[in-house]
N, C-alpha and C positions, 0 to 999 in steps of 0.2 A: 500232724504237725502241732506242736505246742505254741499257743499264742500267749504272749506276755505284753501287757499294755503298761506303759510308764506315764504317770501323770506328773506334770511339772518337773521334768528331768533337768538336772544341772550337771556341772562338771564332776561333782563329788557324789551326788545321790539324787534319787527321785523322791518327790514328796509322797508318792503312793505308787504301788505296783499291783497290778491285777493279774492273777494266774489261777486257772482252774476254779473260777467262780469265787475266789477269795481275794480280798483286798488287804494289803499290808501297808500301813501308814508308817512313814518315818517318824521318829520322835518329834513331837511338836512342843515348842516352847513359846512363852509369851514375850512381852516387852521387858528387856533387862532393866532391873531396878524398881519395877513396880511391885506391889504387894503380892503375896501368894494368891490371894483371891482374884486380883486383877489379872495376873498371869494365867490362872486357871480359866477364867472367863474367856480370855483371848484364845487360849489353846482349844477350848471346846468349840468356839466359833470357827476356828481353822479346821477342826475335825469335821464339823457339819459341812463346811464348804468343800473339803476334799472328798468326803463321802458322796456328796451331791454330784461332783464332777465324775466320780466313778460309777454313778448310777445306783447309789445305795443311800442309806440313812442310819441314824443311831439306833433304830429298832433292830438292826441286823448286826450290831457289834457282837462279836464272839468272845473276844479277850481284850483286856486292858491291862497294861503295865504302867504304873505311876511311880516316878522317881521324885523324891523330895530332897532338897539340899539339907533340910533339917526336919525331923519328925515333929518338931515344935509347930510346924505349919500344917499338920495333919487335919486338925479340925477346921481350919480356915479353908483349906482346899476342899474338904468334904462338904462344907456348906454350899459351895458353888456346884460341886459335882452332884449332890443330892437334888438340887433344884433343876438340873439339866437332864440327868439320866432318865431313860424311859422305864418307869417302874413296872410296867407289864413285861418288859423284855430286858432285864438287867444282864449285863455280860458277866463272865468270870472276871476277877480282878485281883491283882497283886499290887501292893504298895510298899516301897522300901525307901531307905535313905541312901543317897549316893552323892558323890562329888560330881556336880554337873560341869558343863563346858566352861562356864565362867561363874564367879561368885554372885553375879547379878541375876542368874537364872535360879529360881527357887523351885520350879515345877517343870517336869517333862513327862508327857503322856504319849504312850505308844499303843496303837489300836490295830487289831486284826478283825475284819468284818466280812460278812458274806455279801455277794451281789444281790 
């Protein structure tokens, strides 16, 4: 029997789902209207908390997808990311520009990690 664990489920989505020793996080966003750096810091804190709830941590991140509302915020986001990421265990990563849910969101980060 396949076991699926849902963390912080809501009516539309769960914040994280665990299946076969893999954790899938929903796209995480920061506080609308804050700077890209502030949103990134909030997002990374949320990721740390969700991974902890799942029984993992950032050293076990496998893949990261980062969406920016504007690539003009790439360096600002990277400054926060570079200070946070585990340099001994960096994940794969893709970053692109996309229209996010509202114009007040500048950054969204999606994570896949191992338990």
